[in-house]
N, CA and C atoms as a LAMMPS dump frame, in Angstrom:
ITEM: TIMESTEP
0
ITEM: NUMBER OF ATOMS
366
ITEM: BOX BOUNDS ff ff ff
-5.0000000000000000e+02 5.0000000000000000e+02
-5.0000000000000000e+02 5.0000000000000000e+02
-5.0000000000000000e+02 5.0000000000000000e+02
ITEM: ATOMS id mol type element x y z
1 1 1 N -119.41 -297.638 -408.087
2 1 2 C -118.782 -298.294 -406.949
3 1 3 C -118.013 -297.257 -406.139
4 2 1 N -118.203 -297.332 -404.834
5 2 2 C -117.54 -296.368 -403.964
6 2 3 C -117.036 -297.065 -402.716
7 3 1 N -115.784 -296.745 -402.323
8 3 2 C -115.209 -297.226 -401.078
9 3 3 C -115.012 -296.02 -400.177
10 4 1 N -115.712 -296.016 -399.056
11 4 2 C -115.692 -294.871 -398.151
12 4 3 C -114.948 -295.227 -396.876
13 5 1 N -113.789 -294.604 -396.69
14 5 2 C -112.997 -294.847 -395.487
15 5 3 C -113.395 -293.874 -394.388
16 6 1 N -113.308 -294.332 -393.16
17 6 2 C -113.654 -293.497 -392.014
18 6 3 C -112.896 -293.967 -390.786
19 7 1 N -112.919 -293.134 -389.741
20 7 2 C -112.35 -293.533 -388.465
21 7 3 C -110.987 -292.954 -388.147
22 8 1 N -110.399 -292.242 -389.066
23 8 2 C -109.106 -291.638 -388.784
24 8 3 C -109.229 -290.53 -387.759
25 9 1 N -108.087 -290.061 -387.28
26 9 2 C -108.095 -288.993 -386.309
27 9 3 C -106.755 -288.829 -385.64
28 10 1 N -106.762 -288.08 -384.546
29 10 2 C -105.552 -287.807 -383.773
30 10 3 C -105.55 -288.658 -382.51
31 11 1 N -104.448 -289.33 -382.256
32 11 2 C -104.33 -290.194 -381.072
33 11 3 C -102.915 -290.071 -380.527
34 12 1 N -102.777 -290.25 -379.228
35 12 2 C -101.45 -290.216 -378.624
36 12 3 C -100.729 -291.539 -378.839
37 13 1 N -99.427 -291.48 -378.82
38 13 2 C -98.621 -292.691 -378.94
39 13 3 C -99.034 -293.69 -377.865
40 14 1 N -99.144 -294.942 -378.277
41 14 2 C -99.589 -295.983 -377.367
42 14 3 C -101.086 -296.216 -377.399
43 15 1 N -101.804 -295.328 -378.041
44 15 2 C -103.251 -295.441 -378.109
45 15 3 C -103.719 -296.34 -379.231
46 16 1 N -105.036 -296.395 -379.376
47 16 2 C -105.648 -297.262 -380.373
48 16 3 C -106.629 -296.481 -381.236
49 17 1 N -106.844 -297.013 -382.428
50 17 2 C -107.784 -296.415 -383.362
51 17 3 C -108.252 -297.515 -384.302
52 18 1 N -109.495 -297.434 -384.73
53 18 2 C -109.991 -298.364 -385.738
54 18 3 C -110.492 -297.594 -386.937
55 19 1 N -109.989 -297.933 -388.089
56 19 2 C -110.479 -297.354 -389.333
57 19 3 C -111.309 -298.391 -390.061
58 20 1 N -112.264 -297.901 -390.827
59 20 2 C -113.163 -298.777 -391.56
60 20 3 C -113.29 -298.302 -392.999
61 21 1 N -113.665 -299.219 -393.843
62 21 2 C -113.879 -298.891 -395.254
63 21 3 C -115.122 -299.639 -395.719
64 22 1 N -116.154 -298.888 -396.031
65 22 2 C -117.417 -299.466 -396.448
66 22 3 C -117.589 -299.31 -397.952
67 23 1 N -117.953 -300.403 -398.592
68 23 2 C -118.115 -300.392 -400.043
69 23 3 C -119.587 -300.343 -400.411
70 24 1 N -119.861 -299.684 -401.498
71 24 2 C -121.225 -299.638 -402.022
72 24 3 C -121.169 -299.749 -403.529
73 25 1 N -122.261 -300.197 -404.096
74 25 2 C -122.326 -300.299 -405.539
75 25 3 C -122.116 -301.698 -406.079
76 26 1 N -121.496 -302.568 -405.285
77 26 2 C -121.324 -303.968 -405.669
78 26 3 C -120.889 -304.733 -404.437
79 27 1 N -120.957 -306.044 -404.524
80 27 2 C -120.492 -306.865 -403.416
81 27 3 C -119.013 -307.171 -403.608
82 28 1 N -118.303 -307.25 -402.481
83 28 2 C -116.88 -307.528 -402.531
84 28 3 C -116.535 -308.863 -401.874
85 29 1 N -117.508 -309.779 -401.814
86 29 2 C -117.258 -311.084 -401.199
87 29 3 C -116.156 -311.865 -401.903
88 30 1 N -115.982 -311.631 -403.189
89 30 2 C -114.985 -312.371 -403.967
90 30 3 C -113.655 -311.629 -404.093
91 31 1 N -113.526 -310.542 -403.345
92 31 2 C -112.337 -309.705 -403.439
93 31 3 C -111.468 -309.819 -402.197
94 32 1 N -110.16 -309.772 -402.404
95 32 2 C -109.239 -309.555 -401.301
96 32 3 C -109.324 -308.074 -400.918
97 33 1 N -109.266 -307.833 -399.623
98 33 2 C -109.232 -306.466 -399.119
99 33 3 C -107.831 -306.179 -398.585
100 34 1 N -107.46 -304.925 -398.633
101 34 2 C -106.177 -304.553 -398.061
102 34 3 C -106.178 -303.117 -397.574
103 35 1 N -105.167 -302.811 -396.762
104 35 2 C -104.936 -301.443 -396.329
105 35 3 C -103.516 -301.033 -396.714
106 36 1 N -103.397 -299.802 -397.153
107 36 2 C -102.119 -299.191 -397.482
108 36 3 C -102.025 -297.889 -396.7
109 37 1 N -100.84 -297.339 -396.629
110 37 2 C -100.689 -296.033 -396.001
111 37 3 C -99.604 -295.238 -396.723
112 38 1 N -99.744 -293.933 -396.629
113 38 2 C -98.754 -293.052 -397.229
114 38 3 C -98.458 -291.926 -396.253
115 39 1 N -97.232 -291.925 -395.759
116 39 2 C -96.785 -290.883 -394.843
117 39 3 C -96.275 -289.687 -395.652
118 40 1 N -96.255 -288.517 -395.041
119 40 2 C -95.776 -287.322 -395.753
120 40 3 C -94.367 -287.518 -396.312
121 41 1 N -94.207 -287.249 -397.591
122 41 2 C -92.907 -287.357 -398.218
123 41 3 C -92.444 -288.759 -398.528
124 42 1 N -93.316 -289.735 -398.312
125 42 2 C -92.928 -291.134 -398.553
126 42 3 C -93.867 -291.77 -399.559
127 43 1 N -93.428 -292.906 -400.08
128 43 2 C -94.266 -293.642 -401.011
129 43 3 C -95.339 -294.42 -400.243
130 44 1 N -96.4 -294.717 -400.952
131 44 2 C -97.451 -295.531 -400.356
132 44 3 C -96.917 -296.943 -400.105
133 45 1 N -97.266 -297.516 -398.945
134 45 2 C -96.79 -298.853 -398.624
135 45 3 C -97.943 -299.763 -398.215
136 46 1 N -97.753 -301.036 -398.488
137 46 2 C -98.708 -302.058 -398.073
138 46 3 C -98.669 -302.208 -396.559
139 47 1 N -99.843 -302.347 -395.953
140 47 2 C -99.929 -302.526 -394.508
141 47 3 C -100.491 -303.907 -394.15
142 48 1 N -101.622 -304.266 -394.75
143 48 2 C -102.269 -305.519 -394.38
144 48 3 C -103.219 -305.957 -395.487
145 49 1 N -103.505 -307.255 -395.517
146 49 2 C -104.476 -307.806 -396.455
147 49 3 C -105.206 -308.957 -395.782
148 50 1 N -106.377 -309.284 -396.326
149 50 2 C -107.194 -310.344 -395.739
150 50 3 C -107.835 -311.156 -396.846
151 51 1 N -107.944 -312.46 -396.589
152 51 2 C -108.507 -313.368 -397.579
153 51 3 C -110.017 -313.194 -397.688
154 52 1 N -110.606 -313.896 -398.647
155 52 2 C -112.037 -313.738 -398.941
156 52 3 C -112.907 -314.076 -397.736
157 53 1 N -112.545 -315.131 -397.035
158 53 2 C -113.344 -315.547 -395.881
159 53 3 C -112.919 -314.84 -394.6
160 54 1 N -111.763 -314.204 -394.657
161 54 2 C -111.233 -313.557 -393.463
162 54 3 C -110.356 -314.453 -392.624
163 55 1 N -110.15 -315.68 -393.059
164 55 2 C -109.394 -316.626 -392.255
165 55 3 C -107.891 -316.485 -392.341
166 56 1 N -107.418 -315.798 -393.35
167 56 2 C -105.971 -315.611 -393.531
168 56 3 C -105.679 -314.123 -393.67
169 57 1 N -104.636 -313.702 -392.978
170 57 2 C -104.252 -312.29 -393.03
171 57 3 C -102.756 -312.16 -393.275
172 58 1 N -102.367 -311.038 -393.817
173 58 2 C -100.966 -310.743 -394.087
174 58 3 C -100.679 -309.32 -393.583
175 59 1 N -99.468 -309.114 -393.068
176 59 2 C -99.099 -307.818 -392.532
177 59 3 C -97.658 -307.467 -392.895
178 60 1 N -97.418 -306.194 -393.011
179 60 2 C -96.037 -305.723 -393.111
180 60 3 C -95.405 -305.904 -391.734
181 61 1 N -94.125 -306.193 -391.699
182 61 2 C -93.458 -306.521 -390.429
183 61 3 C -93.622 -305.43 -389.381
184 62 1 N -93.643 -304.184 -389.794
185 62 2 C -93.648 -303.073 -388.841
186 62 3 C -94.948 -302.965 -388.039
187 63 1 N -96.012 -303.646 -388.467
188 63 2 C -97.285 -303.56 -387.749
189 63 3 C -97.717 -304.897 -387.15
190 64 1 N -96.975 -305.952 -387.405
191 64 2 C -97.34 -307.263 -386.868
192 64 3 C -97.426 -307.225 -385.346
193 65 1 N -98.502 -307.802 -384.831
194 65 2 C -98.707 -307.817 -383.394
195 65 3 C -99.388 -306.576 -382.863
196 66 1 N -99.517 -305.547 -383.679
197 66 2 C -100.173 -304.304 -383.249
198 66 3 C -101.448 -304.025 -384.028
199 67 1 N -101.469 -304.358 -385.301
200 67 2 C -102.624 -304.091 -386.16
201 67 3 C -103.352 -305.39 -386.475
202 68 1 N -104.667 -305.284 -386.632
203 68 2 C -105.482 -306.431 -387.011
204 68 3 C -106.465 -306.024 -388.098
205 69 1 N -106.412 -306.715 -389.221
206 69 2 C -107.359 -306.474 -390.299
207 69 3 C -108.496 -307.492 -390.179
208 70 1 N -109.709 -307.041 -390.453
209 70 2 C -110.862 -307.94 -390.423
210 70 3 C -111.866 -307.466 -391.468
211 71 1 N -112.83 -308.315 -391.749
212 71 2 C -113.839 -307.947 -392.739
213 71 3 C -115.197 -308.477 -392.313
214 72 1 N -116.225 -307.788 -392.752
215 72 2 C -117.603 -308.207 -392.534
216 72 3 C -118.255 -308.23 -393.905
217 73 1 N -118.354 -309.419 -394.491
218 73 2 C -118.882 -309.519 -395.857
219 73 3 C -120.35 -309.127 -395.931
220 74 1 N -121.081 -309.329 -394.872
221 74 2 C -122.495 -308.948 -394.857
222 74 3 C -122.651 -307.431 -394.949
223 75 1 N -121.675 -306.719 -394.39
224 75 2 C -121.719 -305.261 -394.416
225 75 3 C -120.835 -304.669 -395.517
226 76 1 N -120.155 -305.564 -396.267
227 76 2 C -119.293 -305.071 -397.357
228 76 3 C -118.247 -304.092 -396.826
229 77 1 N -117.674 -304.443 -395.677
230 77 2 C -116.79 -303.515 -394.963
231 77 3 C -115.519 -304.221 -394.495
232 78 1 N -114.413 -303.498 -394.537
233 78 2 C -113.152 -303.982 -394.015
234 78 3 C -112.694 -303.017 -392.919
235 79 1 N -112.023 -303.574 -391.912
236 79 2 C -111.585 -302.791 -390.766
237 79 3 C -110.078 -302.95 -390.557
238 80 1 N -109.503 -301.979 -389.906
239 80 2 C -108.116 -302.085 -389.457
240 80 3 C -108.06 -301.564 -388.03
241 81 1 N -107.891 -302.49 -387.097
242 81 2 C -107.735 -302.128 -385.692
243 81 3 C -106.262 -301.873 -385.436
244 82 1 N -105.942 -300.692 -384.945
245 82 2 C -104.558 -300.307 -384.73
246 82 3 C -104.325 -300.046 -383.244
247 83 1 N -103.468 -300.84 -382.642
248 83 2 C -103.135 -300.709 -381.23
249 83 3 C -101.669 -300.329 -381.061
250 84 1 N -101.322 -299.861 -379.884
251 84 2 C -99.934 -299.49 -379.58
252 84 3 C -99.367 -298.611 -380.678
253 85 1 N -100.127 -297.599 -381.055
254 85 2 C -99.725 -296.745 -382.173
255 85 3 C -98.461 -295.962 -381.858
256 86 1 N -97.676 -295.746 -382.895
257 86 2 C -96.416 -295.021 -382.79
258 86 3 C -96.463 -293.796 -383.704
259 87 1 N -95.665 -292.786 -383.421
260 87 2 C -95.654 -291.61 -384.311
261 87 3 C -95.348 -291.973 -385.768
262 88 1 N -94.554 -292.996 -385.965
263 88 2 C -94.227 -293.401 -387.338
264 88 3 C -95.385 -294.068 -388.061
265 89 1 N -96.489 -294.307 -387.371
266 89 2 C -97.697 -294.821 -388.018
267 89 3 C -98.523 -293.693 -388.634
268 90 1 N -98.129 -292.457 -388.39
269 90 2 C -98.847 -291.316 -388.953
270 90 3 C -98.823 -291.369 -390.474
271 91 1 N -100.02 -291.332 -391.071
272 91 2 C -100.138 -291.459 -392.521
273 91 3 C -101.601 -291.336 -392.924
274 92 1 N -101.806 -291.207 -394.203
275 92 2 C -103.149 -291.375 -394.758
276 92 3 C -103.307 -292.856 -395.071
277 93 1 N -104.353 -293.442 -394.552
278 93 2 C -104.613 -294.864 -394.728
279 93 3 C -105.669 -295.069 -395.802
280 94 1 N -105.354 -295.947 -396.755
281 94 2 C -106.243 -296.229 -397.873
282 94 3 C -106.657 -297.695 -397.855
283 95 1 N -107.919 -297.944 -398.13
284 95 2 C -108.356 -299.318 -398.335
285 95 3 C -108.318 -299.623 -399.831
286 96 1 N -108.186 -300.894 -400.134
287 96 2 C -108.119 -301.325 -401.522
288 96 3 C -108.727 -302.706 -401.638
289 97 1 N -109.213 -303.019 -402.832
290 97 2 C -109.804 -304.328 -403.078
291 97 3 C -109.465 -304.796 -404.471
292 98 1 N -109.175 -306.087 -404.594
293 98 2 C -108.871 -306.669 -405.895
294 98 3 C -109.147 -308.155 -405.879
295 99 1 N -109.396 -308.7 -407.046
296 99 2 C -109.639 -310.141 -407.179
297 99 3 C -108.357 -310.942 -406.978
298 100 1 N -107.215 -310.308 -407.213
299 100 2 C -105.916 -310.967 -407.1
300 100 3 C -105.155 -310.464 -405.882
301 101 1 N -104.704 -311.396 -405.02
302 101 2 C -103.919 -310.997 -403.855
303 101 3 C -102.6 -310.363 -404.286
304 102 1 N -101.975 -310.936 -405.302
305 102 2 C -100.69 -310.409 -405.77
306 102 3 C -100.846 -308.986 -406.293
307 103 1 N -101.898 -308.771 -407.057
308 103 2 C -102.143 -307.426 -407.588
309 103 3 C -102.417 -306.444 -406.462
310 104 1 N -103.219 -306.889 -405.492
311 104 2 C -103.519 -306.011 -404.366
312 104 3 C -102.244 -305.637 -403.62
313 105 1 N -101.429 -306.606 -403.278
314 105 2 C -100.235 -306.34 -402.479
315 105 3 C -99.219 -305.488 -403.22
316 106 1 N -99.267 -305.553 -404.545
317 106 2 C -98.331 -304.754 -405.341
318 106 3 C -98.775 -303.306 -405.492
319 107 1 N -99.984 -303.027 -405.042
320 107 2 C -100.486 -301.668 -405.139
321 107 3 C -101.292 -301.378 -406.391
322 108 1 N -101.601 -302.409 -407.146
323 108 2 C -102.308 -302.207 -408.398
324 108 3 C -103.793 -302.523 -408.336
325 109 1 N -104.386 -302.359 -407.166
326 109 2 C -105.772 -302.747 -406.979
327 109 3 C -106.732 -302.02 -407.925
328 110 1 N -107.81 -302.733 -408.23
329 110 2 C -108.839 -302.169 -409.098
330 110 3 C -109.62 -301.07 -408.383
331 111 1 N -109.853 -301.28 -407.079
332 111 2 C -110.668 -300.335 -406.308
333 111 3 C -109.872 -299.755 -405.141
334 112 1 N -110.061 -298.444 -404.921
335 112 2 C -109.389 -297.732 -403.831
336 112 3 C -110.37 -296.82 -403.102
337 113 1 N -110.176 -296.719 -401.812
338 113 2 C -110.909 -295.74 -401.037
339 113 3 C -110.22 -294.393 -401.116
340 114 1 N -110.852 -293.376 -400.539
341 114 2 C -110.324 -292.023 -400.671
342 114 3 C -109.273 -291.699 -399.623
343 115 1 N -109.121 -292.548 -398.615
344 115 2 C -108.102 -292.312 -397.605
345 115 3 C -108.642 -291.628 -396.372
346 116 1 N -108.066 -291.977 -395.233
347 116 2 C -108.417 -291.336 -393.976
348 116 3 C -107.122 -291.078 -393.203
349 117 1 N -106.987 -289.886 -392.64
350 117 2 C -105.745 -289.477 -392.006
351 117 3 C -105.679 -289.953 -390.563
352 118 1 N -104.578 -290.595 -390.238
353 118 2 C -104.285 -291.011 -388.869
354 118 3 C -103.032 -290.277 -388.416
355 119 1 N -103.159 -289.552 -387.328
356 119 2 C -102.035 -288.799 -386.793
357 119 3 C -101.749 -289.272 -385.374
358 120 1 N -100.513 -289.687 -385.138
359 120 2 C -100.117 -290.181 -383.826
360 120 3 C -99.119 -289.2 -383.227
361 121 1 N -99.491 -288.604 -382.121
362 121 2 C -98.623 -287.633 -381.473
363 121 3 C -97.733 -288.312 -380.432
364 122 1 N -96.543 -287.763 -380.267
365 122 2 C -95.583 -288.358 -379.324
366 122 3 C -95.725 -287.754 -377.937
């Protein structure tokens, strides 16, 4: 099983970026998906999660109204659309998947992607 994250890069403050995480090796239709991030010198933090059908989403307060998580079960892929980016959003972004929402949000997911770097310049 492999989770491959992509789409990171350098963007100016106020800009937008979409990161994606494609899974292979098994289907993740029964899994909650989530995104985490880790900024330099800081602990990894929860950013967003999405329900199995995609109908319910959860976000950390600092990204509400700016970030949107979505999933495409047919493609076994989860996305994070990031708008109105700020320098404090600079971090390595990781996707994660778990059967339990609580486990996922706590950072104890069974599956993790390798991370993709997002850098927001001021």
